[in-house]
Backbone atoms as SQL, in Angstrom:
CREATE TABLE atoms (id INTEGER PRIMARY KEY, chain TEXT, resi INTEGER, resn TEXT, atom TEXT, x REAL, y REAL, z REAL);
INSERT INTO atoms VALUES
  (1, 'A', 1, 'UNK', 'N', 57.221, -81.033, -73.671),
  (2, 'A', 1, 'UNK', 'CA', 58.172, -81.591, -72.734),
  (3, 'A', 1, 'UNK', 'C', 59.441, -80.761, -72.715),
  (4, 'A', 2, 'UNK', 'N', 60.095, -80.788, -71.594),
  (5, 'A', 2, 'UNK', 'CA', 61.409, -80.176, -71.530),
  (6, 'A', 2, 'UNK', 'C', 62.353, -81.154, -70.855),
  (7, 'A', 3, 'UNK', 'N', 63.631, -81.000, -71.130),
  (8, 'A', 3, 'UNK', 'CA', 64.636, -81.907, -70.587),
  (9, 'A', 3, 'UNK', 'C', 64.802, -81.708, -69.093),
  (10, 'A', 4, 'UNK', 'N', 65.140, -82.793, -68.402),
  (11, 'A', 4, 'UNK', 'CA', 65.323, -82.699, -66.957),
  (12, 'A', 4, 'UNK', 'C', 66.459, -81.759, -66.583),
  (13, 'A', 5, 'UNK', 'N', 67.352, -81.462, -67.500),
  (14, 'A', 5, 'UNK', 'CA', 68.434, -80.518, -67.189),
  (15, 'A', 5, 'UNK', 'C', 67.878, -79.128, -66.889),
  (16, 'A', 6, 'UNK', 'N', 66.676, -78.850, -67.380),
  (17, 'A', 6, 'UNK', 'CA', 66.041, -77.545, -67.145),
  (18, 'A', 6, 'UNK', 'C', 65.135, -77.545, -65.919),
  (19, 'A', 7, 'UNK', 'N', 64.993, -78.698, -65.264),
  (20, 'A', 7, 'UNK', 'CA', 64.081, -78.798, -64.131),
  (21, 'A', 7, 'UNK', 'C', 64.367, -77.783, -63.022),
  (22, 'A', 8, 'UNK', 'N', 65.615, -77.600, -62.589),
  (23, 'A', 8, 'UNK', 'CA', 65.847, -76.633, -61.503),
  (24, 'A', 8, 'UNK', 'C', 65.337, -75.224, -61.838),
  (25, 'A', 9, 'UNK', 'N', 65.559, -74.775, -63.059),
  (26, 'A', 9, 'UNK', 'CA', 65.117, -73.434, -63.448),
  (27, 'A', 9, 'UNK', 'C', 63.600, -73.344, -63.513),
  (28, 'A', 10, 'UNK', 'N', 62.964, -74.369, -64.076),
  (29, 'A', 10, 'UNK', 'CA', 61.501, -74.377, -64.190),
  (30, 'A', 10, 'UNK', 'C', 60.867, -74.471, -62.807),
  (31, 'A', 11, 'UNK', 'N', 61.439, -75.302, -61.943),
  (32, 'A', 11, 'UNK', 'CA', 60.910, -75.441, -60.579),
  (33, 'A', 11, 'UNK', 'C', 61.056, -74.129, -59.806),
  (34, 'A', 12, 'UNK', 'N', 62.165, -73.429, -60.021),
  (35, 'A', 12, 'UNK', 'CA', 62.386, -72.156, -59.333),
  (36, 'A', 12, 'UNK', 'C', 61.346, -71.116, -59.733),
  (37, 'A', 13, 'UNK', 'N', 60.820, -71.248, -60.944),
  (38, 'A', 13, 'UNK', 'CA', 59.766, -70.340, -61.404),
  (39, 'A', 13, 'UNK', 'C', 58.390, -70.734, -60.872),
  (40, 'A', 14, 'UNK', 'N', 58.293, -71.912, -60.270),
  (41, 'A', 14, 'UNK', 'CA', 57.020, -72.378, -59.725),
  (42, 'A', 14, 'UNK', 'C', 56.081, -72.957, -60.766),
  (43, 'A', 15, 'UNK', 'N', 56.586, -73.303, -61.944),
  (44, 'A', 15, 'UNK', 'CA', 55.744, -73.859, -63.001),
  (45, 'A', 15, 'UNK', 'C', 55.470, -75.335, -62.737),
  (46, 'A', 16, 'UNK', 'N', 54.324, -75.809, -63.239),
  (47, 'A', 16, 'UNK', 'CA', 53.914, -77.199, -63.071),
  (48, 'A', 16, 'UNK', 'C', 53.349, -77.723, -64.392),
  (49, 'A', 17, 'UNK', 'N', 53.165, -79.043, -64.473),
  (50, 'A', 17, 'UNK', 'CA', 52.544, -79.641, -65.658),
  (51, 'A', 17, 'UNK', 'C', 51.230, -78.932, -65.953),
  (52, 'A', 18, 'UNK', 'N', 51.009, -78.639, -67.214),
  (53, 'A', 18, 'UNK', 'CA', 49.767, -77.990, -67.627),
  (54, 'A', 18, 'UNK', 'C', 49.871, -76.490, -67.780),
  (55, 'A', 19, 'UNK', 'N', 50.986, -75.881, -67.364),
  (56, 'A', 19, 'UNK', 'CA', 51.151, -74.440, -67.500),
  (57, 'A', 19, 'UNK', 'C', 51.166, -74.085, -68.977),
  (58, 'A', 20, 'UNK', 'N', 50.466, -73.034, -69.340),
  (59, 'A', 20, 'UNK', 'CA', 50.472, -72.549, -70.714),
  (60, 'A', 20, 'UNK', 'C', 49.078, -72.298, -71.235),
  (61, 'A', 21, 'UNK', 'N', 48.970, -72.297, -72.572),
  (62, 'A', 21, 'UNK', 'CA', 47.688, -72.046, -73.221),
  (63, 'A', 21, 'UNK', 'C', 47.570, -72.937, -74.458),
  (64, 'A', 22, 'UNK', 'N', 46.611, -72.593, -75.355),
  (65, 'A', 22, 'UNK', 'CA', 46.380, -73.416, -76.539),
  (66, 'A', 22, 'UNK', 'C', 47.550, -73.397, -77.522),
  (67, 'A', 23, 'UNK', 'N', 48.414, -72.394, -77.446),
  (68, 'A', 23, 'UNK', 'CA', 49.539, -72.293, -78.367),
  (69, 'A', 23, 'UNK', 'C', 50.815, -72.947, -77.834),
  (70, 'A', 24, 'UNK', 'N', 50.992, -72.904, -76.531),
  (71, 'A', 24, 'UNK', 'CA', 52.175, -73.493, -75.934),
  (72, 'A', 24, 'UNK', 'C', 51.833, -73.947, -74.510),
  (73, 'A', 25, 'UNK', 'N', 52.073, -75.220, -74.229),
  (74, 'A', 25, 'UNK', 'CA', 51.764, -75.768, -72.910),
  (75, 'A', 25, 'UNK', 'C', 52.896, -76.689, -72.475),
  (76, 'A', 26, 'UNK', 'N', 53.328, -76.537, -71.229),
  (77, 'A', 26, 'UNK', 'CA', 54.318, -77.439, -70.653),
  (78, 'A', 26, 'UNK', 'C', 53.580, -78.650, -70.107),
  (79, 'A', 27, 'UNK', 'N', 53.985, -79.836, -70.526),
  (80, 'A', 27, 'UNK', 'CA', 53.248, -81.030, -70.116),
  (81, 'A', 27, 'UNK', 'C', 54.036, -81.938, -69.191),
  (82, 'A', 28, 'UNK', 'N', 55.332, -82.076, -69.436),
  (83, 'A', 28, 'UNK', 'CA', 56.082, -83.062, -68.668),
  (84, 'A', 28, 'UNK', 'C', 57.584, -82.823, -68.776),
  (85, 'A', 29, 'UNK', 'N', 58.308, -83.593, -67.994),
  (86, 'A', 29, 'UNK', 'CA', 59.770, -83.572, -68.005),
  (87, 'A', 29, 'UNK', 'C', 60.242, -84.831, -68.713),
  (88, 'A', 30, 'UNK', 'N', 61.139, -84.673, -69.682),
  (89, 'A', 30, 'UNK', 'CA', 61.719, -85.810, -70.396),
  (90, 'A', 30, 'UNK', 'C', 62.996, -86.241, -69.684),
  (91, 'A', 31, 'UNK', 'N', 62.996, -87.485, -69.214),
  (92, 'A', 31, 'UNK', 'CA', 64.148, -88.042, -68.512),
  (93, 'A', 31, 'UNK', 'C', 64.723, -89.180, -69.355),
  (94, 'A', 32, 'UNK', 'N', 66.008, -89.124, -69.606),
  (95, 'A', 32, 'UNK', 'CA', 66.693, -90.209, -70.306),
  (96, 'A', 32, 'UNK', 'C', 67.397, -91.063, -69.259),
  (97, 'A', 33, 'UNK', 'N', 67.036, -92.341, -69.235),
  (98, 'A', 33, 'UNK', 'CA', 67.655, -93.261, -68.282),
  (99, 'A', 33, 'UNK', 'C', 68.034, -94.528, -69.029),
  (100, 'A', 34, 'UNK', 'N', 69.287, -94.644, -69.361),
  (101, 'A', 34, 'UNK', 'CA', 69.742, -95.826, -70.060),
  (102, 'A', 34, 'UNK', 'C', 70.354, -95.494, -71.404),
  (103, 'A', 35, 'UNK', 'N', 70.468, -96.518, -72.198),
  (104, 'A', 35, 'UNK', 'CA', 71.208, -96.393, -73.444),
  (105, 'A', 35, 'UNK', 'C', 70.411, -96.923, -74.625),
  (106, 'A', 36, 'UNK', 'N', 71.121, -97.354, -75.667),
  (107, 'A', 36, 'UNK', 'CA', 70.526, -97.681, -76.961),
  (108, 'A', 36, 'UNK', 'C', 70.592, -99.168, -77.284),
  (109, 'A', 37, 'UNK', 'N', 69.478, -99.729, -77.741),
  (110, 'A', 37, 'UNK', 'CA', 69.500, -101.115, -78.219),
  (111, 'A', 37, 'UNK', 'C', 70.270, -101.224, -79.532),
  (112, 'A', 38, 'UNK', 'N', 70.017, -100.307, -80.451),
  (113, 'A', 38, 'UNK', 'CA', 70.700, -100.376, -81.744),
  (114, 'A', 38, 'UNK', 'C', 72.204, -100.155, -81.612),
  (115, 'A', 39, 'UNK', 'N', 72.617, -99.396, -80.614),
  (116, 'A', 39, 'UNK', 'CA', 74.032, -99.167, -80.377),
  (117, 'A', 39, 'UNK', 'C', 74.665, -100.229, -79.493),
  (118, 'A', 40, 'UNK', 'N', 73.858, -101.205, -79.073),
  (119, 'A', 40, 'UNK', 'CA', 74.321, -102.293, -78.221),
  (120, 'A', 40, 'UNK', 'C', 74.874, -101.795, -76.883),
  (121, 'A', 41, 'UNK', 'N', 74.240, -100.758, -76.341),
  (122, 'A', 41, 'UNK', 'CA', 74.666, -100.234, -75.046),
  (123, 'A', 41, 'UNK', 'C', 73.571, -100.311, -73.992),
  (124, 'A', 42, 'UNK', 'N', 72.310, -100.609, -74.395),
  (125, 'A', 42, 'UNK', 'CA', 71.220, -100.740, -73.425),
  (126, 'A', 42, 'UNK', 'C', 71.561, -101.859, -72.444),
  (127, 'A', 43, 'UNK', 'N', 71.209, -101.655, -71.181),
  (128, 'A', 43, 'UNK', 'CA', 71.538, -102.598, -70.112),
  (129, 'A', 43, 'UNK', 'C', 70.482, -103.702, -70.057),
  (130, 'A', 44, 'UNK', 'N', 70.878, -104.943, -70.325),
  (131, 'A', 44, 'UNK', 'CA', 69.959, -106.067, -70.430),
  (132, 'A', 44, 'UNK', 'C', 70.209, -107.113, -69.352),
  (133, 'A', 45, 'UNK', 'N', 69.201, -107.948, -69.098),
  (134, 'A', 45, 'UNK', 'CA', 69.365, -109.050, -68.146),
  (135, 'A', 45, 'UNK', 'C', 69.940, -110.288, -68.825),
  (136, 'A', 46, 'UNK', 'N', 69.832, -110.372, -70.127),
  (137, 'A', 46, 'UNK', 'CA', 70.431, -111.454, -70.927),
  (138, 'A', 46, 'UNK', 'C', 71.512, -110.834, -71.806),
  (139, 'A', 47, 'UNK', 'N', 72.598, -111.557, -72.053),
  (140, 'A', 47, 'UNK', 'CA', 73.655, -110.986, -72.891),
  (141, 'A', 47, 'UNK', 'C', 73.185, -110.789, -74.337),
  (142, 'A', 48, 'UNK', 'N', 73.802, -109.845, -75.015),
  (143, 'A', 48, 'UNK', 'CA', 73.528, -109.643, -76.442),
  (144, 'A', 48, 'UNK', 'C', 73.890, -110.932, -77.181),
  (145, 'A', 49, 'UNK', 'N', 73.067, -111.322, -78.148),
  (146, 'A', 49, 'UNK', 'CA', 73.258, -112.607, -78.834),
  (147, 'A', 49, 'UNK', 'C', 74.588, -112.675, -79.582),
  (148, 'A', 50, 'UNK', 'N', 75.079, -111.545, -80.030),
  (149, 'A', 50, 'UNK', 'CA', 76.342, -111.546, -80.784),
  (150, 'A', 50, 'UNK', 'C', 77.563, -111.222, -79.916),
  (151, 'A', 51, 'UNK', 'N', 77.343, -111.045, -78.598),
  (152, 'A', 51, 'UNK', 'CA', 78.448, -110.739, -77.691),
  (153, 'A', 51, 'UNK', 'C', 78.252, -111.481, -76.374),
  (154, 'A', 52, 'UNK', 'N', 78.572, -112.745, -76.324),
  (155, 'A', 52, 'UNK', 'CA', 78.402, -113.527, -75.088),
  (156, 'A', 52, 'UNK', 'C', 79.091, -112.856, -73.895),
  (157, 'A', 53, 'UNK', 'N', 78.352, -112.791, -72.791),
  (158, 'A', 53, 'UNK', 'CA', 78.894, -112.197, -71.574),
  (159, 'A', 53, 'UNK', 'C', 78.790, -110.683, -71.499),
  (160, 'A', 54, 'UNK', 'N', 78.262, -110.045, -72.553),
  (161, 'A', 54, 'UNK', 'CA', 78.130, -108.580, -72.568),
  (162, 'A', 54, 'UNK', 'C', 76.665, -108.207, -72.397),
  (163, 'A', 55, 'UNK', 'N', 76.371, -107.432, -71.351),
  (164, 'A', 55, 'UNK', 'CA', 74.996, -107.067, -70.999),
  (165, 'A', 55, 'UNK', 'C', 74.680, -105.600, -71.254),
  (166, 'A', 56, 'UNK', 'N', 75.558, -104.889, -71.904),
  (167, 'A', 56, 'UNK', 'CA', 75.366, -103.466, -72.136),
  (168, 'A', 56, 'UNK', 'C', 76.022, -102.650, -71.043),
  (169, 'A', 57, 'UNK', 'N', 75.662, -101.393, -70.989),
  (170, 'A', 57, 'UNK', 'CA', 76.271, -100.457, -70.050),
  (171, 'A', 57, 'UNK', 'C', 75.253, -100.075, -68.975),
  (172, 'A', 58, 'UNK', 'N', 75.636, -100.268, -67.740),
  (173, 'A', 58, 'UNK', 'CA', 74.768, -99.891, -66.622),
  (174, 'A', 58, 'UNK', 'C', 74.577, -98.373, -66.624),
  (175, 'A', 59, 'UNK', 'N', 73.346, -97.887, -66.365),
  (176, 'A', 59, 'UNK', 'CA', 73.113, -96.442, -66.318),
  (177, 'A', 59, 'UNK', 'C', 74.013, -95.759, -65.286),
  (178, 'A', 60, 'UNK', 'N', 74.373, -94.531, -65.567),
  (179, 'A', 60, 'UNK', 'CA', 75.249, -93.764, -64.676),
  (180, 'A', 60, 'UNK', 'C', 74.564, -93.447, -63.349),
  (181, 'A', 61, 'UNK', 'N', 73.240, -93.318, -63.379),
  (182, 'A', 61, 'UNK', 'CA', 72.494, -92.951, -62.174),
  (183, 'A', 61, 'UNK', 'C', 72.109, -94.196, -61.387),
  (184, 'A', 62, 'UNK', 'N', 72.336, -94.182, -60.090),
  (185, 'A', 62, 'UNK', 'CA', 71.963, -95.303, -59.229),
  (186, 'A', 62, 'UNK', 'C', 70.447, -95.331, -59.026),
  (187, 'A', 63, 'UNK', 'N', 69.947, -96.451, -58.518),
  (188, 'A', 63, 'UNK', 'CA', 68.519, -96.568, -58.220),
  (189, 'A', 63, 'UNK', 'C', 68.092, -95.493, -57.226),
  (190, 'A', 64, 'UNK', 'N', 68.887, -95.298, -56.189),
  (191, 'A', 64, 'UNK', 'CA', 68.562, -94.299, -55.173),
  (192, 'A', 64, 'UNK', 'C', 68.502, -92.897, -55.774),
  (193, 'A', 65, 'UNK', 'N', 69.459, -92.551, -56.618),
  (194, 'A', 65, 'UNK', 'CA', 69.469, -91.226, -57.250),
  (195, 'A', 65, 'UNK', 'C', 68.284, -91.053, -58.197),
  (196, 'A', 66, 'UNK', 'N', 67.939, -92.115, -58.925),
  (197, 'A', 66, 'UNK', 'CA', 66.786, -92.055, -59.828),
  (198, 'A', 66, 'UNK', 'C', 65.503, -91.863, -59.030),
  (199, 'A', 67, 'UNK', 'N', 65.346, -92.622, -57.953),
  (200, 'A', 67, 'UNK', 'CA', 64.154, -92.496, -57.104),
  (201, 'A', 67, 'UNK', 'C', 64.023, -91.085, -56.538),
  (202, 'A', 68, 'UNK', 'N', 65.126, -90.538, -56.059),
  (203, 'A', 68, 'UNK', 'CA', 65.102, -89.184, -55.496),
  (204, 'A', 68, 'UNK', 'C', 64.741, -88.148, -56.541),
  (205, 'A', 69, 'UNK', 'N', 65.319, -88.271, -57.739),
  (206, 'A', 69, 'UNK', 'CA', 65.020, -87.319, -58.816),
  (207, 'A', 69, 'UNK', 'C', 63.543, -87.388, -59.197),
  (208, 'A', 70, 'UNK', 'N', 63.014, -88.605, -59.369),
  (209, 'A', 70, 'UNK', 'CA', 61.605, -88.764, -59.731),
  (210, 'A', 70, 'UNK', 'C', 60.692, -88.217, -58.639),
  (211, 'A', 71, 'UNK', 'N', 61.026, -88.466, -57.397),
  (212, 'A', 71, 'UNK', 'CA', 60.194, -87.973, -56.298),
  (213, 'A', 71, 'UNK', 'C', 60.192, -86.453, -56.269),
  (214, 'A', 72, 'UNK', 'N', 61.340, -85.853, -56.472),
  (215, 'A', 72, 'UNK', 'CA', 61.446, -84.392, -56.478),
  (216, 'A', 72, 'UNK', 'C', 60.603, -83.796, -57.611),
  (217, 'A', 73, 'UNK', 'N', 60.679, -84.388, -58.791),
  (218, 'A', 73, 'UNK', 'CA', 59.890, -83.898, -59.933),
  (219, 'A', 73, 'UNK', 'C', 58.393, -84.079, -59.671),
  (220, 'A', 74, 'UNK', 'N', 58.028, -85.231, -59.152),
  (221, 'A', 74, 'UNK', 'CA', 56.619, -85.500, -58.837),
  (222, 'A', 74, 'UNK', 'C', 56.090, -84.526, -57.780),
  (223, 'A', 75, 'UNK', 'N', 56.868, -84.327, -56.731),
  (224, 'A', 75, 'UNK', 'CA', 56.447, -83.416, -55.660),
  (225, 'A', 75, 'UNK', 'C', 56.294, -81.982, -56.151),
  (226, 'A', 76, 'UNK', 'N', 57.040, -81.628, -57.205),
  (227, 'A', 76, 'UNK', 'CA', 56.943, -80.286, -57.774),
  (228, 'A', 76, 'UNK', 'C', 55.773, -80.162, -58.755),
  (229, 'A', 77, 'UNK', 'N', 55.015, -81.257, -58.943),
  (230, 'A', 77, 'UNK', 'CA', 53.819, -81.198, -59.777),
  (231, 'A', 77, 'UNK', 'C', 54.026, -81.554, -61.230),
  (232, 'A', 78, 'UNK', 'N', 55.061, -82.319, -61.521),
  (233, 'A', 78, 'UNK', 'CA', 55.369, -82.645, -62.910),
  (234, 'A', 78, 'UNK', 'C', 55.088, -84.097, -63.260),
  (235, 'A', 79, 'UNK', 'N', 54.574, -84.285, -64.470),
  (236, 'A', 79, 'UNK', 'CA', 54.462, -85.607, -65.065),
  (237, 'A', 79, 'UNK', 'C', 55.841, -85.934, -65.640),
  (238, 'A', 80, 'UNK', 'N', 56.280, -87.185, -65.527),
  (239, 'A', 80, 'UNK', 'CA', 57.606, -87.582, -65.982),
  (240, 'A', 80, 'UNK', 'C', 57.463, -88.526, -67.174),
  (241, 'A', 81, 'UNK', 'N', 58.151, -88.198, -68.259),
  (242, 'A', 81, 'UNK', 'CA', 58.195, -89.053, -69.451),
  (243, 'A', 81, 'UNK', 'C', 59.618, -89.590, -69.551),
  (244, 'A', 82, 'UNK', 'N', 59.772, -90.908, -69.442),
  (245, 'A', 82, 'UNK', 'CA', 61.103, -91.502, -69.360),
  (246, 'A', 82, 'UNK', 'C', 61.439, -92.309, -70.601),
  (247, 'A', 83, 'UNK', 'N', 62.636, -92.061, -71.123),
  (248, 'A', 83, 'UNK', 'CA', 63.186, -92.817, -72.250),
  (249, 'A', 83, 'UNK', 'C', 64.128, -93.870, -71.676),
  (250, 'A', 84, 'UNK', 'N', 63.804, -95.139, -71.910),
  (251, 'A', 84, 'UNK', 'CA', 64.617, -96.227, -71.401),
  (252, 'A', 84, 'UNK', 'C', 64.405, -97.434, -72.308),
  (253, 'A', 85, 'UNK', 'N', 65.460, -98.192, -72.613),
  (254, 'A', 85, 'UNK', 'CA', 65.350, -99.302, -73.561),
  (255, 'A', 85, 'UNK', 'C', 65.598, -100.680, -72.977),
  (256, 'A', 86, 'UNK', 'N', 66.698, -100.873, -72.296),
  (257, 'A', 86, 'UNK', 'CA', 67.040, -102.187, -71.769),
  (258, 'A', 86, 'UNK', 'C', 66.117, -102.605, -70.643),
  (259, 'A', 87, 'UNK', 'N', 65.834, -103.900, -70.536),
  (260, 'A', 87, 'UNK', 'CA', 64.896, -104.361, -69.509),
  (261, 'A', 87, 'UNK', 'C', 65.382, -104.048, -68.099),
  (262, 'A', 88, 'UNK', 'N', 66.687, -104.056, -67.858),
  (263, 'A', 88, 'UNK', 'CA', 67.194, -103.731, -66.524),
  (264, 'A', 88, 'UNK', 'C', 67.034, -102.238, -66.245),
  (265, 'A', 89, 'UNK', 'N', 67.175, -101.411, -67.267),
  (266, 'A', 89, 'UNK', 'CA', 66.940, -99.970, -67.117),
  (267, 'A', 89, 'UNK', 'C', 65.462, -99.719, -66.839),
  (268, 'A', 90, 'UNK', 'N', 64.612, -100.384, -67.578),
  (269, 'A', 90, 'UNK', 'CA', 63.153, -100.235, -67.411),
  (270, 'A', 90, 'UNK', 'C', 62.728, -100.696, -66.020),
  (271, 'A', 91, 'UNK', 'N', 63.308, -101.778, -65.527),
  (272, 'A', 91, 'UNK', 'CA', 62.994, -102.246, -64.174),
  (273, 'A', 91, 'UNK', 'C', 63.334, -101.179, -63.137),
  (274, 'A', 92, 'UNK', 'N', 64.409, -100.448, -63.355),
  (275, 'A', 92, 'UNK', 'CA', 64.770, -99.366, -62.430),
  (276, 'A', 92, 'UNK', 'C', 63.707, -98.268, -62.441),
  (277, 'A', 93, 'UNK', 'N', 63.208, -97.951, -63.630),
  (278, 'A', 93, 'UNK', 'CA', 62.195, -96.901, -63.758),
  (279, 'A', 93, 'UNK', 'C', 60.904, -97.375, -63.116);
């Protein structure tokens, strides 16, 4: 996997999921969307039990921006591996 920050460069080279050989193969793009449960920042639909009224931090990327990014990666032939923790973040994915 490689980070989505490298997607423009990899796409410009015309590479796709599966490129490589038995020693090194590119399989997917790692996308981080959301925050941490242990850090109490994941975006939840229910408040944290120890912080009434606090639902975590909403992801910086909007639904529309996330959809566009995923579509662009998919259209370029890439499998997407997404890291997301909070149920509201997961619903967006």
